[in-house]
C-alpha positions in Angstrom: 16.2 53.0 17.0 16.5 50.8 14.2 18.1 52.6 11.4 19.4 49.9 9.5 19.0 46.2 8.7 21.7 43.6 7.4 21.1 40.4 6.0 22.9 37.1 5.7 22.5 35.7 2.1 22.0 31.8 2.0 19.2 30.4 3.7 18.1 34.1 4.6 17.6 35.4 1.4 18.2 32.8 -1.1 17.5 29.2 -0.4 20.6 27.2 -0.3 18.9 23.9 -1.8 21.3 20.9 -2.5 20.7 21.2 -6.5 24.0 22.5 -6.9 26.0 20.4 -4.7 24.8 17.5 -6.6 25.9 18.7 -10.1 29.1 19.9 -8.5 29.7 16.3 -7.1 28.7 14.6 -10.7 31.2 17.4 -12.3 34.0 16.4 -9.8 33.5 12.7 -10.7 33.4 13.3 -14.4 36.8 15.1 -14.4 38.4 12.6 -12.2 37.2 9.9 -14.7 38.2 11.8 -17.7 41.8 11.7 -16.1 41.5 8.1 -15.7 40.6 8.1 -12.0 37.3 5.9 -11.1 35.8 6.8 -7.9 32.3 5.6 -6.4 29.3 8.2 -5.8 29.3 7.4 -2.0 33.1 8.2 -2.2 32.4 11.4 -3.6 29.8 12.0 -0.9 32.4 11.2 1.7 35.1 13.5 0.1 32.5 16.3 -0.1 31.6 15.9 3.6 35.0 15.9 4.7 35.8 19.0 2.7 32.8 20.8 4.1 34.0 20.2 7.6 37.6 21.4 6.8 36.0 24.6 5.2 34.1 25.4 8.6 37.1 24.5 10.8 39.0 26.9 8.3 36.3 29.7 9.1 36.4 29.1 12.9 40.5 29.1 13.0 41.2 31.8 10.7 37.9 34.1 10.3 38.5 33.6 6.5 36.7 31.7 3.7 38.4 29.4 1.1 37.4 30.2 -2.5 36.2 27.5 -5.0 39.8 26.8 -6.2 41.1 26.0 -2.8 38.0 24.1 -2.0 38.9 22.0 -5.3 42.4 21.6 -4.6 41.3 20.4 -1.1 38.9 17.7 -2.6 41.4 16.5 -5.0 44.0 16.0 -2.2 41.6 14.1 -0.2 40.9 11.9 -2.9 44.7 11.3 -3.3 44.4 12.1 -7.3 47.1 13.6 -9.3 45.7 16.0 -12.2 46.7 19.0 -13.8 46.1 22.4 -12.3 44.0 23.2 -15.4 41.9 20.4 -14.5 41.4 21.6 -10.7 40.5 25.1 -12.3 38.0 23.5 -14.3 36.4 22.0 -11.4 36.7 25.2 -9.5 35.1 27.2 -12.3 32.2 25.0 -12.9 31.8 24.8 -8.9 31.4 28.6 -8.7 29.3 29.2 -11.9 27.0 26.5 -11.5 24.5 28.7 -9.6 23.7 30.7 -12.6 22.5 27.7 -14.2 20.6 26.2 -11.2 19.5 29.6 -9.6 18.4 29.0 -6.1 15.1 30.2 -5.1 14.2 33.6 -3.1 13.2 32.5 0.2 9.3 32.9 0.9 8.4 36.3 1.8 11.8 38.2 1.5 10.7 40.0 -1.7 7.7 41.8 0.1 9.7 42.6 3.2 12.3 44.2 1.1 9.8 46.2 -0.6 8.2 47.2 2.5 11.5 48.3 4.3 13.1 50.2 1.3 13.5 53.8 1.8 12.5 53.5 5.3 15.7 51.7 6.6 19.0 51.2 5.2 19.5 47.8 4.1 22.6 45.7 3.3 24.1 42.3 2.8 26.7 40.6 4.6 27.6 37.1 3.0 30.1 34.5 3.7 31.4 33.0 0.3 32.6 29.5 -0.6 32.0 27.6 -3.6 30.1 30.6 -4.9 32.4 33.9 -5.0 31.1 37.4 -4.4 30.6 38.3 -7.8 28.5 35.1 -8.6 26.5 35.7 -5.8 26.3 39.3 -6.9 25.1 37.9 -10.3 22.5 35.7 -8.7 21.1 38.7 -6.5 21.0 40.7 -9.8 18.9 37.7 -11.5 16.4 37.7 -8.7 16.2 41.6 -9.1 17.2 42.1 -5.3 20.3 44.3 -5.3 18.4 47.6 -5.9 17.1 47.2 -2.1 20.5 47.3 -0.7 23.0 50.2 -0.1 25.9 47.7 0.2 26.8 44.3 -0.5 29.6 42.9 1.6 31.4 39.4 0.6 33.9 37.8 2.7 36.1 36.8 -0.5 36.3 40.7 -1.0 36.5 42.0 2.5 39.1 39.5 3.3 37.7 38.1 6.7 34.4 36.1 7.3 31.6 36.1 9.8 31.8 36.1 12.8 34.9 38.3 12.5 33.8 41.7 13.8 35.7 43.4 11.2 33.5 42.3 8.1 30.2 43.9 10.5 32.2 46.9 11.3 33.2 47.5 7.5 29.4 47.2 6.4 28.2 49.7 9.1 30.8 52.4 8.0 29.8 51.9 4.3 26.1 52.5 5.1 27.3 55.1 8.1 25.1 53.6 10.7 26.1 52.7 14.4 25.9 49.1 15.8 23.3 50.2 18.2 21.1 51.3 15.7 21.4 48.3 13.5 19.8 44.5 13.6 21.4 41.6 11.5 19.5 38.6 10.3 20.7 35.3 9.7 20.4 31.4 10.1 23.9 30.6 11.7 24.4 30.9 15.7 28.0 31.2 15.0 28.5 33.3 12.0 25.5 35.6 12.1 24.3 35.9 15.7 27.6 35.7 17.7 29.4 38.0 15.2 26.6 40.7 15.3 25.9 40.8 18.8 29.9 40.8 19.7 30.0 44.6 18.0 26.8 45.6 19.7 24.2 45.0 16.9 20.6 43.4 17.6 20.6 39.9 16.0 17.4 38.0 14.6 18.1 34.1 13.8 16.0 33.0 10.8 15.3 29.2 11.0 12.4 29.1 8.0 15.2 27.2 6.0 17.8 26.1 8.3 16.6 25.2 11.7 19.6 23.9 13.3 19.9 26.6 15.7 16.2 27.1 16.5 16.4 25.8 20.1 19.8 26.7 21.1 20.8 30.2 20.1 21.8 33.8 21.6 19.8 35.7 19.3 17.4 38.6 20.5 14.7 36.8 18.6 14.1 33.8 16.6 11.7 33.7 13.4 10.6 30.8 11.1 9.1 33.2 8.5 9.1 36.7 7.4 5.0 37.1 7.9 5.6 39.7 10.7 9.0 40.8 10.2 8.1 44.7 9.2 6.0 44.9 12.5 8.8 43.5 14.4 11.3 46.1 13.3 8.7 49.0 13.6 7.9 48.0 17.1 11.8 47.3 17.8 13.6 44.3 19.3 
């Protein structure tokens, strides 16, 4: 019997649209230019793509996420640039907080689903962080009036481990006093969300409404591309 539902954040509750990354790239180029380093936009795109690859590789190897400062340091190293630590801190700070200016939209149907589930099931969030810290994501959720639905919010930079590490799922379930077999996790990543949840005995739902990369190749108990019948799915059991 399902008693609790945990949700991933990005591309599950909030749409991880590209607007913030565009601004982040422009700011990175601006800081380098202010320090006498000229770099072309296509080169910046390549640097960010390589950094993103290394970021994911780090999660796979260490089951931990790098924060904005570590990611900014990696970008500067990849660019072969020599700039002061204060400038790297500028890049990191901007990259984290830019989400508060370019707030990501709530995924369609999420608000209605949370309203219908609240009070009937225990709800929680399990979110891997990166450019945006747990503190910033918490503020984003508050701006969207979403935290009130959740009994607990777990972020990888605060928990010390990242999905799919079983510890971050176990920690969250302990906080909401629920056994794995009585809980279901919803997320958009086969690797981080589905594999991690099922490893500890939770049910897992893959949401492909924003990110459909794993739509036809996943190990989820159920795959959905919208939240239209989500409440009914939970009520009927998985």
